[in-house]
C-alpha positions in Angstrom: 0.0 0.0 0.0 2.9 2.4 0.8 4.5 1.6 -2.5 1.3 2.6 -4.3 1.0 5.8 -2.4 4.7 6.6 -3.0 4.3 6.1 -6.7 1.1 8.3 -6.8 2.9 11.1 -4.9 5.8 10.9 -7.3 3.8 11.1 -10.5 1.3 13.7 -9.3 3.5 16.8 -9.9 4.2 15.7 -13.4 0.4 15.3 -14.1 -0.2 18.7 -12.7 2.5 20.2 -15.0 0.9 18.5 -18.0 -2.6 19.8 -17.1 -1.2 23.4 -16.8 0.5 23.1 -20.2 -2.6 21.8 -21.8 -4.7 24.6 -20.3 -2.2 27.2 -21.6 -2.4 25.7 -25.1 -6.2 25.6 -24.9 -6.2 29.2 -23.8 -3.9 30.3 -26.6 -6.0 28.5 -29.2 -9.2 30.1 -28.4 -10.6 33.5 -27.3 -12.9 33.7 -24.3 -15.6 36.2 -23.5 -19.3 37.0 -24.1 -20.6 36.1 -27.6 -22.4 39.1 -29.1 -24.6 39.1 -32.2 -23.5 41.6 -34.8 -26.5 44.0 -34.2 -25.7 43.9 -30.4 -22.0 44.7 -31.2 -23.2 47.7 -33.4 -25.4 48.9 -30.5 -22.5 48.7 -28.1 -20.2 50.6 -30.5 -22.9 53.3 -30.9 -23.1 53.8 -27.2 -19.3 54.5 -27.2 -18.6 51.8 -24.6 -15.8 50.2 -26.5 -12.3 51.7 -26.6 -10.3 49.2 -28.7 -11.0 46.0 -30.6 -8.9 43.2 -32.2 -9.8 42.0 -35.7 -8.7 38.6 -36.9 -9.8 38.0 -40.5 -9.8 34.4 -41.8 -10.9 32.8 -45.0 -14.6 32.8 -44.3 -15.4 35.0 -41.2 -13.9 37.9 -39.4 -13.4 37.5 -35.6 -13.8 40.6 -33.6 -12.9 40.7 -29.9 -12.4 43.3 -27.2 -14.1 44.6 -24.0 -16.6 47.2 -23.1 -17.8 48.9 -19.9 -21.1 47.7 -18.4 -22.9 49.4 -15.6 -25.0 47.4 -13.2 -26.6 48.9 -10.0 -24.4 52.0 -10.4 -21.3 49.8 -10.6 -19.1 49.6 -13.7 -17.3 46.4 -14.9 -15.3 45.4 -17.9 -16.9 42.7 -20.0 -15.0 40.8 -22.7 -16.8 40.0 -25.9 -16.4 38.3 -29.3 -18.5 38.5 -32.4 -18.3 37.1 -35.9 -19.2 38.6 -39.3 -18.9 37.2 -42.8 -15.6 37.9 -44.5 -16.7 40.0 -47.4 -15.4 43.3 -48.7 -18.7 45.1 -48.0 -18.8 43.8 -44.4 -15.2 44.7 -43.8 -15.7 48.3 -45.1 -18.9 48.7 -43.0 -17.0 47.5 -39.9 -14.0 49.7 -40.5 -16.2 52.8 -41.1 -18.2 52.1 -37.9 -15.0 51.8 -35.8 -13.4 54.9 -37.4 -16.5 56.9 -36.8 -16.5 56.3 -33.1 -12.7 56.7 -33.0 -12.1 53.2 -31.6 -8.5 51.9 -31.8 -8.4 48.9 -34.1 -5.8 46.2 -34.4 -5.7 43.8 -37.3 -3.9 40.5 -36.5 -2.7 38.0 -39.1 -4.1 34.6 -38.1 -0.9 32.8 -39.2 1.2 34.9 -36.8 -1.1 34.3 -33.9 -0.8 30.5 -34.1 2.9 30.4 -34.6 3.8 30.2 -30.9 1.2 27.5 -30.3 2.4 25.4 -33.1 6.0 25.7 -31.9 5.0 24.8 -28.4 3.0 21.7 -29.6 5.9 20.6 -31.6 8.5 20.7 -28.8 6.1 19.6 -26.0 6.5 15.8 -26.6 10.3 16.1 -26.5 10.1 18.2 -23.3 7.9 15.6 -21.6 10.1 12.7 -22.8 13.3 14.3 -21.5 11.5 15.2 -18.2 10.3 11.6 -17.8 13.8 10.2 -18.4 15.2 12.7 -15.9 12.6 11.6 -13.3 13.3 7.9 -13.8 17.1 8.3 -13.5 16.7 10.5 -10.4 14.5 7.9 -8.7 16.9 5.1 -9.5 19.9 7.0 -8.2 18.2 7.8 -4.9 16.8 4.3 -4.4 14.1 3.4 -1.9 11.8 5.4 0.3 8.1 5.3 0.5 7.8 8.2 -1.9 9.9 6.5 -4.6 8.4 4.8 -7.6 11.0 2.2 -8.0 11.3 0.6 -4.6 10.6 -3.1 -5.6 14.2 -4.1 -5.0 14.5 -2.4 -1.6 14.5 -4.5 1.6 11.3 -4.7 3.5 13.0 -5.7 6.7 11.6 -3.7 9.7 14.2 -2.0 11.8 13.8 -1.8 15.6 16.5 0.1 17.4 15.2 0.0 20.9 14.2 -3.6 21.5 12.7 -4.0 25.0 12.4 -7.8 25.1 14.8 -9.6 27.5 15.6 -13.2 28.4 13.6 -12.7 31.5 10.5 -12.4 29.3 11.2 -15.9 27.9 10.1 -18.5 30.4 11.6 -22.0 30.2 14.0 -22.6 27.3 17.0 -22.4 29.7 19.3 -24.4 27.4 18.3 -22.4 24.4 19.0 -19.1 26.2 22.4 -20.4 27.3 23.3 -21.0 23.6 22.2 -17.5 22.6 24.0 -15.7 25.5 27.2 -16.4 23.6 25.9 -14.2 20.7 24.9 -11.5 23.1 28.4 -11.5 24.6 30.0 -11.3 21.1 27.8 -8.3 20.1 28.7 -6.5 23.3 32.4 -7.3 23.3 33.7 -8.6 19.9 37.3 -7.9 20.8 37.2 -10.6 23.4 36.6 -13.3 20.8 39.0 -11.8 18.3 41.9 -11.9 20.7 41.2 -15.6 21.2 41.1 -16.2 17.5 37.5 -17.4 17.7 35.0 -16.9 14.9 31.5 -16.3 16.1 28.8 -18.2 14.1 27.5 -16.2 11.2 24.0 -17.6 11.4 21.9 -19.4 14.0 18.9 -21.4 13.0 16.1 -21.8 15.5 14.2 -25.0 14.8 11.0 -26.1 16.5 7.2 -26.5 16.3 5.0 -23.4 15.8 4.5 -21.3 19.0 7.5 -22.4 20.9 9.0 -18.9 21.2 11.6 -18.8 18.3 10.7 -15.2 17.4 10.6 -14.2 21.0 14.1 -15.6 21.6 15.5 -13.6 18.6 14.0 -10.4 20.0 15.4 -11.2 23.4 18.9 -11.5 21.9 18.6 -8.1 20.4 17.2 -6.6 23.6 20.0 -8.1 25.7 22.7 -6.9 23.3 21.1 -3.5 22.7 21.7 -3.6 19.0 19.5 -2.8 16.0 17.1 -5.6 15.0 16.0 -6.2 11.4 13.1 -8.6 11.1 11.6 -9.9 7.9 9.5 -12.9 6.8 10.9 -15.3 4.2 7.8 -14.7 2.0 8.6 -11.0 1.8 11.6 -11.6 -0.4 9.8 -13.1 -3.3 7.6 -11.2 -5.7 6.2 -11.9 -9.2 9.0 -9.8 -10.8 12.2 -11.6 -11.6 15.2 -10.4 -9.7 13.2 -8.5 -7.0 14.0 -11.0 -4.2 17.7 -11.0 -4.9 17.7 -7.2 -4.9 16.0 -7.1 -1.5 18.6 -9.5 -0.1 21.4 -7.2 -1.3 19.7 -4.1 0.1 19.0 -5.8 3.4 22.7 -6.7 3.9 23.8 -3.3 2.7 21.7 -1.6 5.4 22.8 -4.1 8.0 26.5 -3.4 7.4 25.8 0.4 7.8 24.3 -0.2 11.3 26.5 -3.0 12.5 26.7 -4.5 15.0 23.1 -5.7 14.5 20.8 -8.7 14.2 19.0 -9.9 11.1 16.0 -12.1 11.8 14.4 -14.1 9.0 11.1 -15.7 10.1 9.8 -18.8 8.2 13.0 -19.1 6.2 11.7 -22.2 4.5 9.6 -20.0 2.3 12.7 -18.8 0.5 15.3 -21.4 1.5 13.8 -24.6 0.2 15.9 -27.1 -1.7 16.7 -25.9 -5.2 15.5 -27.8 -8.2 12.5 -29.3 -6.4 9.7 -27.6 -8.3 7.4 -29.5 -10.7 9.1 -27.8 -13.7 12.6 -27.5 -12.4 12.0 -25.0 -9.6 10.8 -21.5 -9.2 13.5 -19.4 -10.8 12.8 -16.2 -8.8 12.8 -18.1 -5.5 16.0 -19.9 -6.4 17.7 -16.6 -7.4 16.7 -15.1 -4.1 18.2 -18.1 -2.3 21.4 -18.0 -4.3 21.8 -14.3 -3.5 21.2 -15.1 0.2 24.0 -17.7 0.1 26.3 -15.3 -1.6 25.7 -12.5 0.9 26.2 -14.8 3.9 29.6 -15.8 2.4 30.4 -12.2 1.6 31.0 -10.9 5.1 33.3 -12.1 7.8 32.0 -13.5 11.1 33.5 -10.6 13.0 31.8 -7.8 11.2 29.1 -7.7 13.9 26.2 -9.0 11.9 24.4 -12.0 13.3 21.7 -13.7 11.2 19.0 -15.5 13.1 16.4 -17.5 11.3 13.4 -19.6 12.4 11.6 -22.6 10.8 9.5 -25.6 11.6 10.5 -27.4 8.4 14.2 -27.8 8.6 13.9 -31.0 6.5 13.1 -29.0 3.3 15.9 -26.4 3.6 18.7 -26.4 1.0 21.8 -28.2 2.3 24.0 -25.3 1.2 22.1 -23.1 3.6 22.9 -25.3 6.5 26.6 -25.8 6.0 29.2 -24.3 8.4 30.0 -20.7 7.4 26.3 -19.9 6.8 24.0 -21.3 9.5 26.7 -22.7 11.7 24.5 -23.6 14.6 21.1 -25.1 15.0 19.2 -24.7 18.2 16.2 -27.0 18.8 13.4 -25.1 20.5 11.0 -27.9 21.6 7.7 -27.8 23.4 8.2 -27.0 27.1 8.2 -29.7 29.7 6.1 -29.5 32.9 8.4 -27.2 34.8 8.8 -24.9 31.8 5.1 -24.8 31.3 4.6 -23.7 34.9 7.1 -20.8 34.4 5.5 -19.8 31.1 2.0 -19.7 32.7 3.4 -17.5 35.5 4.9 -15.1 32.9 1.5 -14.8 31.0 -0.4 -14.4 34.3 1.4 -11.2 35.3 -1.4 -8.8 34.2 -4.4 -11.1 35.1 -6.4 -11.6 38.3 -6.7 -15.2 39.6 -8.5 -16.8 42.4 -6.4 -18.2 45.3 -7.2 -21.8 44.2 -5.5 -21.5 40.8 -2.5 -23.8 40.8 -0.2 -23.2 37.8 1.6 -26.5 38.5 -1.7 -28.4 38.1 -2.5 -26.5 34.9 0.9 -27.5 33.6 0.2 -31.1 34.5 -3.0 -30.9 32.5 -1.5 -29.4 29.4 1.1 -31.9 28.1 2.5 -31.0 24.7 1.2 -27.5 24.8 3.5 -24.8 23.3 4.1 -21.4 24.8 1.6 -19.8 22.5 -1.1 -22.3 23.3 -0.5 -21.8 27.1 -0.9 -18.0 26.6 -4.1 -18.7 24.7 -5.4 -20.9 27.5 -5.0 -18.1 30.0 -6.4 -15.5 27.6 -9.5 -17.6 26.8 -10.0 -18.2 30.6 -9.9 -14.4 31.1 -12.5 -14.0 28.3 -14.7 -16.7 29.9 -14.5 -15.0 33.3 -15.6 -11.7 31.8 -18.4 -13.5 29.9 -19.6 -15.1 33.2 -19.2 -11.8 35.1 -16.5 -13.2 37.4 -14.3 -10.8 39.3 -11.3 -13.1 39.1 -10.3 -16.1 36.9 -11.2 -19.3 38.7 -9.9 -22.8 38.3 -13.3 -23.8 36.9 -12.8 -21.2 34.1 -9.4 -22.7 33.3 -10.7 -26.3 33.4 -13.4 -25.4 30.9 -11.0 -23.7 28.6 -8.6 -26.6 28.6 -11.4 -29.0 27.8 -12.5 -26.6 25.0 -9.0 -26.4 23.5 -8.6 -30.2 23.6 -12.0 -31.2 22.4 -13.8 -28.1 21.2 -16.7 -26.2 22.7 -19.4 -28.1 24.5 -22.5 -28.8 22.4 -25.0 -28.8 25.2 -27.9 -28.0 22.9 -27.2 -31.1 20.8 -29.9 -33.8 21.5 -29.2 -37.5 21.3 -31.6 -40.5 21.7 -31.3 -42.6 24.8 -29.8 -45.4 22.7 -27.1 -43.1 21.3 -26.3 -41.8 24.8 -26.0 -45.3 26.2 -23.6 -46.2 23.3 -21.4 -43.2 24.0 -21.4 -43.9 27.7 -20.2 -47.5 27.3 -17.7 -46.4 24.7 -16.0 -43.8 26.9 -16.2 -46.0 30.0 -14.4 -48.7 28.0 -11.5 -46.4 27.2 -11.2 -45.5 30.9 -11.3 -49.0 32.3 -8.8 -50.4 29.9 -6.3 -47.5 30.6 -6.8 -47.9 34.3 -6.3 -51.6 34.2 -3.1 -51.4 32.1 -1.4 -48.6 34.1 0.5 -47.5 31.0 1.8 -44.2 32.4 -1.4 -42.2 31.8 -4.2 -41.4 34.3 -7.8 -40.8 33.5 -8.6 -37.1 34.1 -12.2 -36.8 33.0 -14.9 -38.8 31.3 -17.9 -37.1 29.7 -20.7 -37.8 27.3 -21.3 -34.1 26.7 -20.6 -33.6 23.0 -17.5 -31.4 22.2 -16.6 -30.4 18.7 -17.2 -33.4 16.4 -17.1 -35.9 19.2 -20.2 -37.3 20.9 -18.2 -37.8 24.1 -14.6 -37.9 25.3 -12.1 -39.4 27.8 -9.2 -37.2 28.8 -6.0 -38.9 30.0 -2.9 -37.2 31.1 0.6 -38.6 31.2 2.3 -39.0 34.6 5.5 -37.5 33.2 7.0 -35.8 30.1 8.9 -38.8 28.9 9.9 -38.4 25.2 10.4 -42.1 24.7 7.9 -44.9 24.7 8.6 -48.6 25.1 7.0 -51.3 23.0 4.9 -52.4 26.0 3.6 -48.9 26.6 2.8 -48.5 22.9 0.8 -51.7 22.9 -1.0 -50.5 26.0 -1.8 -47.2 24.4 -3.3 -48.9 21.3 -5.4 -51.1 23.5 -6.6 -48.0 25.4 -7.5 -46.4 22.1 -9.5 -49.4 21.1 -11.2 -49.8 24.5 -14.2 -47.9 23.3 -14.8 -50.2 20.3 -14.2 -53.2 22.5 -16.8 -51.9 25.1 -19.4 -51.6 22.3 -18.8 -55.2 21.3 -18.6 -56.7 24.8 -21.5 -54.9 26.5 -23.8 -54.0 23.6 -22.9 -56.6 21.0 -22.9 -53.9 18.4 -20.4 -51.4 17.0 -20.8 -47.8 15.6 -18.9 -45.2 13.6 -17.8 -43.3 16.7 -14.5 -45.2 17.0 -13.2 -43.9 13.6 -10.7 -41.5 15.2 -9.6 -44.1 17.7 -8.9 -46.6 15.0 -7.0 -44.0 12.9 -4.7 -43.2 15.8 -4.2 -46.8 16.7 -3.3 -47.7 13.2 -0.9 -44.8 12.9 1.0 -45.9 16.0 1.1 -49.5 14.8 2.5 -48.4 11.4 5.2 -46.3 13.0 6.1 -49.2 15.3 6.7 -51.4 12.2 8.1 -49.0 9.6 10.0 -46.4 11.7 10.8 -47.7 15.2 11.9 -51.2 14.3 9.5 -53.0 16.7 8.5 -55.8 14.4 9.9 -59.2 15.4 9.6 -60.5 11.9 11.0 -57.5 10.0 13.6 -56.5 12.6 15.2 -53.1 13.4 14.8 -51.6 10.0 13.2 -48.5 8.6 10.9 -48.9 5.7 10.3 -45.7 3.6 12.6 -42.8 3.2 15.1 -42.4 6.0 15.7 -38.7 5.7 12.9 -37.9 8.2 10.6 -34.9 8.1 7.2 -34.4 6.6 6.3 -35.0 3.0 7.8 -32.4 0.6 6.1 -32.7 -2.8 9.0 -31.3 -4.8 11.4 -33.8 -3.2 9.3 -36.9 -2.6 7.1 -37.0 -5.8 9.8 -38.6 -7.9 11.0 -41.1 -5.3 10.1 -44.8 -5.5 9.4 -47.1 -2.5 12.5 -48.6 -1.1 11.1 -52.0 -0.3 9.5 -54.7 -2.4 5.9 -55.7 -2.7 6.6 -58.8 -0.6 7.9 -56.7 2.2 4.9 -54.3 1.9 2.5 -57.3 2.3 4.4 -58.3 5.5 4.2 -54.7 6.8 0.5 -54.7 6.3 0.2 -58.1 8.0 2.3 -56.9 11.0 0.3 -53.7 11.4 -3.0 -55.7 11.3 -1.6 -58.2 13.8 -0.6 -55.4 16.3 -4.0 -53.7 16.0 -6.0 -57.0 16.2 -3.9 -58.2 19.2 -4.5 -54.9 21.1 -8.3 -55.1 20.3 -8.7 -58.6 21.5 -6.7 -57.7 24.6 -9.1 -54.8 25.3 -12.0 -57.2 24.8 -10.6 -59.7 27.3 -10.1 -56.9 29.9 -13.6 -55.6 29.5 -15.1 -59.1 29.6 -13.4 -59.7 32.9 -14.4 -56.2 34.2 -17.9 -56.1 32.7 -19.5 -55.3 36.1 -17.3 -52.2 36.4 -18.1 -51.3 32.8 -21.8 -51.5 33.5 -21.7 -49.6 36.8 -19.5 -46.7 35.5 -21.5 -46.4 32.3 -24.9 -46.2 34.0 -23.5 -43.6 36.5 -22.2 -41.7 33.5 -25.6 -41.6 32.0 -27.0 -40.0 35.1 -24.3 -37.3 35.7 -22.9 -36.8 32.1 -19.4 -36.1 33.5 -17.1 -38.0 35.9 -13.8 -36.7 37.1 -10.7 -38.8 37.4 -10.9 -39.0 41.2 -14.5 -40.1 41.0 -13.7 -42.7 38.4 -10.8 -44.2 40.4 -13.0 -44.2 43.6 -15.7 -46.2 41.8 -13.1 -48.5 40.2 -11.4 -49.2 43.6 -14.7 -50.1 45.4 -15.0 -53.2 43.3 -12.8 -56.2 43.6 -9.3 -55.5 42.2 -7.2 -57.7 40.1 -3.4 -57.9 40.4 -3.0 -55.5 37.6 -0.7 -57.8 35.6 -0.9 -57.8 31.8 -3.0 -60.5 30.3 -1.3 -63.5 28.7 -1.3 -62.6 25.0 -0.4 -66.1 24.1 -1.0 -66.7 20.4 -3.5 -63.9 19.9 -3.5 -62.7 16.3 -2.5 -64.3 13.0 1.1 -65.6 12.7 3.3 -63.5 10.5 5.6 -65.3 8.0 9.3 -64.8 8.1 10.8 -62.8 5.3 
C-alpha cells in the first residue's frame, strides 16, 4: 500500500504540469468572452462603450474581440466580448467605417502569426515531456528506496527496531536455548574478546521447532539483551512476481545491516525462501532460487567478526537447502522444543502477570493438564480463561474457568444443545467407560482425568487422560497398552452392547498410525527386525522432493508390513475385549452412572473402580493372539 501511495505522490507533480501546459495551449488556441450578435455589437459601439478591438480575418469569417464597460446597479465592470461577421469586402468596409466613426482603436492580426507560438509549443512539448520523464526515472533510480519513490521493488522490506525491550527474563523456560544464545549477546557487546582468542562467532543461528515455541521471542530477546538494531523480515517478503526483485531485496538488506553493524537480522519462516533448489514441478521457481542464491552469496560475503548475526526460524528444517545449513552460513542449529512440565509452569506465570486469579488457581496443576502445549497455546489458554471469566461476570479467573478452557481447547466447545436419543447416549457412555477401564487396568503411564458424554466439537463424548511425566520415549509395551486403550471404546461396544458404531473412527485411525510407526519407523516388528521402511531422511512430505521417489522396499515386504500392522491392532483389540469381559461389572456400573451425571472426574472414576474387587494389575497373557506373520 505504501508503494502505491509513494508512486502516486511521485507522478502527481508531473500530471499537474501536464494539465497546466494543456490549459495554456487551450487558452492560446481560443478566445474567451461573451458572444455578441453583430447587431448587439453595433449597438454597443454606438453607445461608445468600446475603446479598442482586435480583428482577426480568416478565409470565411472575421473574428472581432475586445471589451466594453457595463454598468449594473451603479457599478461599472469590464466585459470581454467576441463577435463574428462574414468575411466579405462590404462587411469589412462597413465594420471599418463604424469603428473609425467612433474613434475606436483597431488592431488587425494575421491569423498565421497568432498561431505560430502555439504550433512551436505543440511541436516541442513531446520532447520536453520525454526528457522530463527520463530525468525523473534516473533520479528515482539513483536515490533508491523510500516510501515516496516509484522504484522501490528491490528495496529491503525488513523492519528496523533500534530499541528492543524484550529480555531473556521475558522468555520462560527454554533455559538451554537461552544459554546457547547468550554467547551471541556477549559477542555483540564485546567482539574484541573473541577476536583476541582467534574465535569466529557463528554467522548464522537457525532456530528449529514447532510453531508457537518462542523462536521469534528468543530472537527479540537477543537483540534486547545486546542493545543492537534488530532487522526482522519474513521469508515470503523476499519473493515477488517480478524476476530479480527478491535478490535485490537481499542485497539491500545486507547493505543496510552493514551500515548499522553490530546488528541482528532475523528471517522468520526461512523455509519460504530457503527450500531445496530444483524441487519444483518444472525445475523449480526461478525467482525463489535466485533469491536463495543471493542469500547464500551475501552470507559468504562478510566475515564473522563484522558484527552481523543472522537468526532464522523454521519448523520445516527438513526442506531447507543443504547449502544453507553448512558451516559458514548457518553454523549452529538450536532446537526449540515444546516445554516440559516445569517450563510450562514458568510460562504460565509469565503470562499471568497482568491477570487476576482466584487463590485456588494452581499453575503446576495446569501445567500437568497441558502436556504437549506450546508457549503460544498456554498463553491462549489463560487469555481464553480471562475472556470466559468476563463473559460469566466473574471478578477473578477461577480454576473452573481454566478447566473449561482446557477442555474446550482439547475437544472443542461443549454442544449442550445437541440432542441424542437414549440409545445413542448409552452407546457413547459405554464407549467412553471402555476407554477409561482399559487404561486404568493397564497402568500405561497415563491417568484418566475426565470422562464425559457431553458432545464437544465433532465428538459425541470424550475421555481425557494425562501422562504422569513428560517422557519423550515410549517402550513397545507402553505403545501396545496405548493402542489397547484407544480401542477400548470399540471393545466396550462389542462386549456390552454386542454392536459397533462409527464413533470409533478417530480411535482406529490413531491406533493404526501408532502401529504403522512401530513397524516402519521404530523397528519394533519381530519378523522385520530393526529396519526403517520408507525414506530415511525424516521430516514431513515435501512434494517437490518426494514425488519422484520410489518405494525402497518390495511388494513382498509391503505385504508383510500390512500383516504386521494388522496383527498389532487386532492383538490390542482382543486384549481390550478380554479386559472388559473380565471387568464387565465395572463397565456397566460406571457407564450407568455416567448416563446419570454426564461427566465423571478422574478422582470419582478411580473411587468407583477401587470399590469393586481389584485384580493384580498384571498384563493378560497374550499367548498366540493374532495371526502368525511369515518370516521374510
